[in-house]
C-alpha positions as CSV (number, residue, x, y, z in Angstrom):
1,M,41.4,69.0,121.2
2,E,40.7,70.4,124.6
3,L,43.6,72.2,126.2
4,P,44.4,72.2,129.9
5,E,43.0,75.1,131.8
6,N,46.4,76.6,132.6
7,Y,47.8,76.2,129.0
8,Y,47.6,79.9,128.3
9,E,49.3,80.9,131.6
10,N,52.8,80.1,130.3
11,E,55.0,83.2,130.3
12,E,56.7,82.2,127.0
13,F,53.3,81.8,125.4
14,R,52.3,85.3,126.6
15,S,55.6,86.6,125.1
16,F,54.8,85.0,121.8
17,I,51.4,86.7,121.7
18,W,53.0,90.0,122.6
19,Q,55.4,89.6,119.7
20,L,52.4,89.1,117.3
21,V,50.9,92.3,118.7
22,N,54.2,94.3,118.7
23,D,55.2,93.4,115.2
24,N,51.7,94.3,113.8
25,I,50.9,90.7,112.7
26,L,47.4,90.9,114.0
27,S,44.6,93.3,113.2
28,G,40.9,93.9,114.0
29,I,39.2,91.8,116.6
30,A,42.2,89.4,116.8
31,L,44.5,92.3,117.8
32,D,42.0,93.6,120.4
33,I,41.7,90.1,121.9
34,A,45.5,89.6,121.9
35,N,45.9,92.9,123.8
36,V,43.4,91.7,126.4
37,F,45.4,88.5,126.7
38,V,48.7,90.2,127.1
39,N,47.4,92.7,129.7
40,Q,44.9,90.6,131.6
41,G,45.4,86.9,130.7
42,A,42.9,84.4,129.3
43,K,40.8,84.4,132.4
44,A,39.5,87.8,131.3
45,F,37.9,86.2,128.2
46,S,34.3,85.6,127.6
47,P,33.6,82.2,125.9
48,S,33.2,83.9,122.5
49,Q,36.5,85.8,123.0
50,M,38.2,82.5,123.9
51,R,36.9,80.9,120.7
52,I,38.2,83.8,118.6
53,F,41.5,83.7,120.5
54,R,41.9,79.9,119.8
55,E,40.7,80.0,116.2
56,D,42.0,83.3,114.9
57,I,45.3,83.5,116.8
58,V,46.5,80.3,118.3
59,E,45.5,78.0,115.4
60,L,46.6,80.4,112.7
61,Y,49.9,81.5,114.1
62,T,51.3,78.5,115.9
63,T,53.0,75.3,114.6
64,K,52.5,72.2,116.7
65,E,55.7,70.5,115.5
66,C,58.8,71.2,113.4
67,A,58.3,70.6,109.7
68,R,61.7,69.0,109.6
69,C,62.3,66.9,112.7
70,A,58.6,66.6,113.9
71,Q,59.6,67.7,117.5
72,P,57.4,70.3,119.3
73,I,58.5,73.9,118.7
74,P,59.0,75.7,122.0
75,W,57.1,79.0,122.5
76,E,60.3,81.0,122.6
77,E,61.0,79.8,119.0
78,M,57.5,80.0,117.7
79,F,57.7,83.6,116.3
80,E,60.7,82.7,114.2
81,A,59.0,79.5,113.0
82,L,56.3,81.7,111.5
83,D,58.9,83.2,109.1
84,N,61.2,80.2,108.5
85,G,58.7,77.6,107.2
86,G,57.7,76.1,110.5
87,I,61.0,74.7,111.7
88,C,62.5,74.7,115.2
89,G,65.6,76.6,116.1
90,R,67.9,73.6,116.0
91,C,66.8,72.6,112.5
92,W,67.0,76.2,111.3
93,F,70.6,76.4,112.5
94,Q,71.4,73.2,110.7
95,Y,69.7,74.5,107.5
96,Q,71.7,77.8,107.6
97,E,75.0,75.9,108.3
98,Y,74.4,73.6,105.4
99,W,73.9,76.5,103.0
100,R,76.9,78.4,104.4
101,N,79.2,75.4,104.1
102,P,77.9,73.1,101.4
């Protein structure tokens, strides 16, 4: 799937990538490329860096939709979705409420 040219210019997306860097999720070339993205944006990438960025970061660490309700997961919830089974904030809240008050 080809993404729009400005797809990576979203500030919430940049914040998500920064969280991956800050929490030491990435390593090696993926970490180096993520740092370039956080500091300079995707326009600084060579074609090979963009391929690595897409394949080794975006495709591995993002979830297109909630595993429970199938709605898109917003960028501001994406980092938490990595740790909670790929569900959105709304479904995560409902899940926690269910187990607190069965």
